[in-house]
N, C-alpha and C positions, 0 to 999 in steps of 0.2 A: 779205399776205406770209406765207409759211409759215415757222414757227419750226422750225429744225432741232433734232433731238434725237438723241443718240447711243445706241448699244446699251450695255447694262450686263451684266456677268458677275460673279457672286459665287460663291465656292466654299468648302466646308468645309476644303479643303486648297488654297489659292490658288496658281495657276500663277504663278511669280515673273516679274515684269517684262514688258516688251513682247517678244512672241515672234516671232522671224524665221522665215520659211519656209526649210527647209534643202533640200539637194539630194535628188533622187529616189533611193530605194534601188533594188534590183534587181527591183522589181515585186512585192515581198512574199515572195520565196522566201528561206528561211533559208540563211545561209552556213555553217552548222555542218557539213553533210555533207562538204563539201570539205576541211575542216580536221581532221576527227576522226582521220584516220590519223596525223597528226603527233604524237599523244600515246600511240600504241600501245606504245612501248618503255619507259614509266615503271616504276620499281621502287617500288611503294607501301609497301614495308617500310622505305624510307629516308624520314626525316621530311620533308626538303625537297621531295623528289619527290612524296610523298603530298600535300603542301600544293599543289603545282602541279596535281596531278590534281583535287583538290577545287575549285580555282579554275577549271580548264578545264571541269569538269562544270557549274559555276555559269554560266559564260559561255554554254555551249551551251543550257542550260535557259532563261536569260533571253533569248537571241536568239530561241528558239522562241516564248516568251511575247510578246515585242515584235512579232514578225511576225504573231502571231494578232491582237493589238490593232490593228495597222495595217490588217489585213484587215477588222476590224469597222468602222473608220472609212470604208474604201473602200465597204463595203456600205451603211452608213447614209446616206452622202452621195449615193450613186447612187440610193437609194430616194427621198430627198427631192427630188433633181433630177428623177426620173420624175414625182413628184406635181406638180411645178411646170412640167412640160413642157420641161425643160432637157436638155442633152446628157448622155446616160448611157453614152457609149462609152468613157469614160476607164477605164484599168486600174490606176491607182495612186491611193492615198489622197490624195496631194498634188494630183494633177490633178482628181480627182473633187470633192474639197472646194474646190478652186480655182474650179470652175464655180459651186458654191453660194455661195462667198464673193463672187463678182462680183455675183450677184443680191442678196445681203444688203447689199452696199455701195451698190447702186443704191437700195435701200429707205432706207438712212440718208440719202441725199441728198433723199429725199422727206419726211423728218421722221418716218418710222415708227420705233417704239420696240420694243425687245426686252429683256426681263430674264430671264436664265437662271441659276438657282441650283442648284448641284450640291453635295450634301453626301454624299460617299462614306461608306458605313457601315464599321464595323470588319471587318477581314478576318483570317482565321485561317490561319497558315502550316502546312505539313505538318511537325508535330513529329517524327514517326517518321523521315521522310527526313532531317531535320536531325541527329537523334541518331545515326542510322546513319552518316551522313557524318562526323560528328565522331569517331566511334569509330575510323575508318580513318586520320584525318590528325592526331589530337591529338599534339602534341609531347611531352606528359607524360601517361603512362597513369594517373598518380595524381591528375590534376586533378579536384578535387571541385567539381562544378557548384553544389551547394547552398552550399558555403562560399565560393566565389569569384565568385558572380554579383552584379553591381551594375547599377543602372539598369534593372532588369526583374524578372521572376519566374522561378522554377524550376517547370516543368510536365512532366508525363509523359502519354503517351497511354495511357489506362487502360481496361481491360475487367475491372473487379472492383469492390471497395469503395473509396471515397475518403473521407478524413476531413476534407476541406476543400471549397472551391468546385469544382464540376464544370461544364465548358463543353461543351455538345453542339451540333454544327452538322449539322443534317439538314433536308431539305425537309419541311415540314409536321410538325414535332415538337411533341407536346403538352407545353406548358411551364407550370410554375407557379413562375415566378421572374422574372429580368430578361431581356428579349428585345432583342438588338441585331439589328435587321432588321424584318421585317414580322410584327406580331402580329395575328392574326385572332380576334375575340371577338364574341359576340352582344350583350354588354352595352355601353352607352355609357361611354366613358372619356375622361379628359383626355389628349389626344394632343399631345406636344411636337414631333412630327415631321410627316411627310406623311400626311394622312388620305385614305382612299378608302372611300366609302360614303355616310353621311349626316352632315351637320354642322349643329349648332344655332347660334343667335345667341350672343354678340353680334357676332362678325365672322369672316369667312373671306377668305383670299386663295388663289385657285386657279380651278377651273372647275366650274360647276354647270350640268348639262344642262337644268335646269328654269328657269334664269334667276335674277334677283335683284329683290326688290321694294322695296329701300330703299338709298339712298346707294351706288349702283353706279358704278364707274369702271373702264373697260377695253374689251375687244372684245365685241360682242354679235352672236350668230348669229341672233337673232330680231328683234323690234321694239324699238327704242330710244325710250323715253318720257322726254324731258328735253332734253338737249343732245347734238348730234353735232358734234364738232370745233368747239365753241363756238357752234353755231347751233341754234335750236329744232328739235326732232325729235319726230315721232310715228310714224316708220316705220323702215325698215331703215337701218343705219349702217355704212358701210365703214371709218370711222375710229374715233376715241375716243368712246365713249358714256358720258355722265354722267347719272345719274338712276335709271331702272329699265330692266331688260332682260327680255324675255319668254322667251328660250330661249338656251341655250349661252352663258352669261355667263362670260367668262374675265377675271379681274381681282380687285378687292376689293369686298366687300359687307358691310353691317351688318344682315343679316337671315338667318334660317334658310334653308339650302339644302333645298328641298322635293323635290329629285330626287337623282340620283347626283352626288356630289362627288368630284373627282379632282385630283391634281397640285398640292396646296398645303397650307397650314396652316389649322387650325381652332382658333379661340380659344374655341369652345364645347365641346360634347361630341361626340365622334366615335363612330359606330357602324359597324363593318365592319372595316377594316384600318388599323393604325397602323404606319408605318415609321419607326423611330427609330434614328439612328446611334449616339447615346451610350448607349442602353439605357433601357428603362422596364419597370415591372412588367407582367407579362402573365399572364393566366389564360386560356389558350386555345391556339391553334396558332401556333407560332413558325416562320417561314421565315427562318432566319438562325442566330444563336447564342443558345441559352438557357443562362443561368448560374443555378445554384442550389446550395445547400449541403445535401447529402443526409445529413449526419451520417456514419454508417457504412453507407450504402446503396449500391446498385449505381450505377456511373458508367460509361457507354460514351462517353467523350469525353476532354477534357483535364482532368486532375486537378491542382489547385494545391496539393497536399499529398502525403500518402503513399497510394499505391495498393496494395491487397492483392489480388493476382491477376495477370493478364497485363498487363504494362506495358512501355513503351519505356524506354530509359535517360533519366535526367533531362536536360532541355534548358533552357538559360538564354535568356530572350527579350531580355535586355539585353547587357551586356558581360561576357565571361568572362575574369577576370583571373588567368590562369595563364601561367607563363613559356613563351613561344613559341607560345601557342595563339591569338593574336589573328587571324592570317591564316586559320587553319583555321576558327575560329568564324565569321568574317565571310563566308568563301566558302560555308560550309554554311548559314548564315542566308539568303544570297542564293539558294541552290538551293531552299530551302523557300519563299521568297517568290515564286519563279517559278511555284509551284503553289498560289496563295492560294485559299481558299474564302471567298467574299464574300456577304453578304446583299444583297438588292436595294438599289441606290443610290437616294437621295432626289433627285428632280429637280423643281424648281418653275419654271414657265414663264409668262410673260405677253408677248404680242405685240399691239400696238395699231396698227391701220392696214393690216394685210395678212392677211385672213382665210384665204387659201389657204396661206400660210406657217405660220400658226398651226395649221391643221388637220393639215398634214403633220408638224409637230413633235410635236403631241399624239399622232398615230398611232405615231410612232417614238420616243416618249420613253423607253421602257424600253431600247431599243437604244442611244440616246444616253447614257443613264446608265451602261450597262455598259461602253461604250467609254471614258467618262470615268474610271470606276473603275479600269480596267486601266492607263490612262495615268498616273494619279496614283500608283498603287501601284508602278509600275515605274521611273519616271523617275529617282528618287534612287538606288535600289539599282543600276541599270545604270550610272549615272555613277560610283559608287564602285568597282564591280568592273572597269569598263573602264579605270580609271586605273592598274592594276597593270602592272609590268614584270618582266623577269627579275631585276633587282636586288632587288625586293621579296622574292623567294623565296630568292635566294642568301644573303640575310642570315640565313636559318634553317639553312643548310648547303649542301653541294655538290649542285647540281641536275643536274650532268652534262650531257652532250651531248643526252641524251633530254629532259631538263627544258627546256633552252634551245630545242630544236626545237619542243617542245610550246607554249611561251610564244609563239614567233614565229607558229606556225600559228593559235593562238587569238586573237592580236591582231587578225587579219582578221575573225574572228567578233565580237569585242568591238566593233570599229568598225562593223560592220553593225548590231549591236544598238543602238548609240548613235544611228546615223542613223535607224533604224527608229522608235525611240521619239520622236525629235525630229519626225519626220513626223506622228506621232500628237499630239504637243503642238501643232503648228501646226494640225492638223485641229480640235482642241478649241477653239483660238482662233477658227477659222472659224465654227463653229456658234454661238459666243457673240457673233459680230459683231466680234471684235477684229482679225482679220487683214485686211490690205488688199493 
């Protein structure tokens, strides 16, 4: 009798609760274009209407971002469907990922297991965009960001000298500091995140293309010496291999990976690339955000102190406690978060019992990680922005007929953004085996 095993999904920012599949959106097209004309008559010199404008711009930006992420899920689900010989004709993320979900649920019934761990790295919002936005809608021109910022930090976008921590986010940036993202170095290091390259003993969990010589448990793409689904084995194994694996070992092992190691954690020393969400010391190339303290040296990034030279207005990453500024600050933060710069996501995967599904997931792991990162980054901020009404801004002053018309027109866009991100949430549940 086959023992049934369920799929597991763990995340650094866990998707809350059981996720229901929502209605299909309009096929991935943004609703912003049709509503934009409804805000053309706003007077941005009036505080209340300026706040309406900032909110409307945030709604449009978030709708575009949500539509993009939904398109990423449509693309990756159809690519996996193609690898598996499934229907690739679906044109919405809900339907394409639904085809994949049916396949995965059939695997569940067979006792096949999948563990997908996604730890999205830190993302950096567009500080200049946020600062410029707040300059146009701030209820009080005398609001001091440095004096009134709580629950966060005051940063400026700097191109000059910085007297405190400097954060630089660029592809392949030479870093001698803390890297949040992928650090590439030639020397072996202790890697607390995802290791790509070589991994020494005592233990690793991931995929080694050369196999595992001791205490292996997982899927084996070569010869399995030991047990296959509980039966003695000296050959190929389509199910769970326990013992030794000659090639393409995906699971856990207590020996050095003698080949290329990918998609997992290394308890020994990692040589190659280390992808760390929380940040780790790096002396090499950082693909993500490199944080260092330059003293009074040049900084071309976000300065957490005083920047001498070209700089944006100070921006609070937490709550700005100035009278009447909460709506402006929240809307401008949302605009900035719609244009996040993110380091590569950490994705760790183990599938036992379906070599074809495992191979497809491994091929598209970066795309899966990118879609997860966008979904997790957007779902909360879209929910907060979409909940605004005309009464929210009327509390700041007279929004007039133009303000009321703008709010009405953008509520349609907000609803589209909410539906779009929920499709992505459902798609993320599908690839983790949760949706049914």
